[in-house]
N, C-alpha and C positions, 0 to 999 in steps of 0.2 A: 727541477725544471729542465736541467740538461738531459736527464734520462727520458723525460717525456718527449722532448724534441727529437732525441735520438730514435726512440721507438716510433714516433710519428713518421720520421723519414724512412725507416726500414719497412714499415707496413706498406708504404706507398711505393716501395722499390719495384722497378720493372721486372726484376728477377723474381720469378714465382717462388723459388725455394727460400729466398731471403725473406720475402713477405710472409710466407707461411711460418717460418721460424720466429719472426718478430711477433706475429699474432699469438702464437702459442706461448711465447715468453710473457706477454701481457696477461694471459690467462693464468699462468703459473704464479706470477707476481700477485695477482688478485687472490688466488687461493692461499698463498703464504702470508701476505701482509694484511689481507682482509680490509678492515675499515681504514687502516693506515695508508691504503692505496686509493682511497676514495677520490681525492683531488685529481690525481693522475687519470683515474678511470673516467671521470666526467669530462676531462679535457680530451681524452682519446676516443670517447664514444662517437662523436660525429664522423671521424675518419673511418672507424670500424663499420658504422652503418653504411657509409658511402661505398665501402669496399665490398659490400654484399652484392654488388653488380657483377662481381667475378663469377664466372660459371664453372671454373675448374673445381672438381669435387674436393681436392685436397684443401684448397683455399676456403671453399664454402664450409667444409667441416670444421676447419680450424676457427673460423669466425663464429660459427654457431656455438662451439664449445667454450670459446673465450667469453662471448657475450653472456652465456648462461652462467659461467663461473663468476663473472663480475657481479651479477645479481645475487646469486646464491651465497656469495662470500660477504655480502653486505656492502660492497663497494659502491653500488648504484641502487638508488630507490626510484621507482617510476615517477613519484611526485616531483623529483628534482630534475627530471630530464624530459618534461613534457614538450618543451620547445624543440629539443633535438628530434623527438619523435614526429612532431608536426612537420618539421622540415623534411625528414626522411620519407614520410608517406606522400610527399608531393614531389619526390624525385622523378625525373623524367624516365628513369629505368624501372619498368614494372617489377623486376626481381627485387630491387631495393625496397619498394613499397610493400610487397607481399611478405618478404622475409623479416622486415622490421615489425610488421603486425604479428607474425608468428612468434617473434621474440617477446613482444608485449603479452601475448597470450600465455607463454611459458612463465613470465614473471608473475602474472596474476594467479595462475594455477599454483605457484609455489609461495604465494604470500598468504598472510592470515586475513581473516574476515575484516578486522578493524582497519587494516591498511587499505583493502579494496573499497571499503565504504568511504574512505577519504578521497580516493582517486577516481572513482567511477564517473563522477560528474565531469571530469576533464577528458576522459578517454572515450566515453560513449559518443559524444558529438564527433570526435575524430573518426570513429568507426562508422557512424551513420553517413558521414561524407564519403568514406571509402566504399560504401555499398553502391555508390553510383559510378565507381571506377569502370573504365572500359575493358579492363583485363579481368577475366574470370578468377584467376588465382588471387588477385588482390581482394576481390569481393568475398571469396571463400575464407581468406585469412581474417577479414573483418568480422565475418560471422563467427569465426573461432574465438575472437576476443570477446564478443558479446556473449557467447555461450559460456566462456570461462567466468565472466563477471556474474552471469545469472546463476551459475553453479555455486559461486561463493557467497553472494549476498541475496539471492532470490530474485523474483521478478518485479517486486513492488517498486524498487528504485528506478526501474527501466520503463515504467508504464508510459510516461509522457513522451519519451523519445520514440518508443516503438509504435505509438499511435500513427506516426508518419509513414510507416511501412505499408506497402501494398500487400494484398492478400497472398501473393506468391512468396514474397520474402518473409511474411509472418509465418507461413506454413513451414518454410525451410528452417527458420530459426527454432520453431517449436519442435520440429523433427530432430534437429541437432541437439537440443537440450534433452529431449527424451532419450536419444541414443547415448548421450554422455552419462545420463543418470543410470541407464541400464548397464553400462560398462562398469560404473562404480559399484553397483549392487552385485554384479556377477563376479567381480574380482575381489570381493570382500573375503576376509579370512575368518575362520571360526574362532570366537573368543574363548579364552581358557579360564576365565573367571566370571563371577556373577556381575561385577562392575563392567567387565568387557562386554558381557552380553547385553547389559542395559545400554551401554554406549552404542553398540552395534544396532540395537533395536531403534534407538533414537535416530541414528543416521539413515536407516532404511525408511523410517517414517518421514523424516525431513525431505529425503530425496523423492519419495513418492508424492508428497504434498507439492513440492516444487514442480514436478513434472505435470501434475494436474493443473496447477496454477498457471504454468506456461501455456498449456494447451487452451485453457479456458480464456485467459486474458487475450491471447493472440487471436482467438476466434470470436471474441466479443461476447462469449457466453459465460454465465456464472457456473462454477463447479457444482456438481450435484453430489451431495454427501449421502451415502446409504444410511438408513436409520439403524440404530443399534438394536440388536435382537435381545429380547428378554429371555433369560435362561430360567427354566423351571427348577423346582426343587430336585436336588440330586437323588436319584433312586438308588437304594441299596442293592448292591450286586452280590452281597454275601448270601450264600445258601446255607440253610440249616442242615446239619447232618442228621441222617436218620439213625435212630438207635442210640446206644450208649457209646462210650469211648472205645476206640479200636484197641484190640488186645495186642500186646507186644508180640513180636515174632518169637517163636520158641527157639531156645538155644539149640545149636547143632550138637548132636550126640558125640560124646568123646570116644575116641577109638582106643 
């Protein structure tokens, strides 16, 4: 309790160097203590999100690294901080709103599918509201969160919400999902085993299916599946050799 209050005071210090050091200390504690730092992390989150209004690169970088470390270390789960995020995305400072959404997108991208399936019902409405924000950066960050959710769980859970979008926003979201899918496919590594090859093939198929699903759903058209081609009987390519067996090369004469 004393440590939390002390860190809270230091993070909000008017001296930039002190605030940066305190923010970095919180990140290091999160990395070291992991889930044992969960209680303090949740209590410190609101002040860290509020501090995102700082435009100094050193402070902004320290905050980004610390917030990411708190999630990656298991100190914070998005399901537990929904109210904190709701408050942050309504902050009067646009930078706080956009960077908070960027952090949410990072958390979703580094979570597993089961987790995102539990939280998307809470976060999609938040993003839909932020799409009406007057600041372009906030709207773009909201699109990033929706794209991250779609990449993780597919388009089906988003259908009802996305029906409310106008054609321009539907196209933008479709393009972002397609771009994100292309990035995943182009950055894939060559598998070194047969099981790795199978996994890679499934990932490519799933990504391609999701991209088609996004485009078709957002455009209101059903995806068109190409009919499978029937393969004819394989023709033998082996050629019969003319004549009898080839004679062995004669041995070289001894000197």
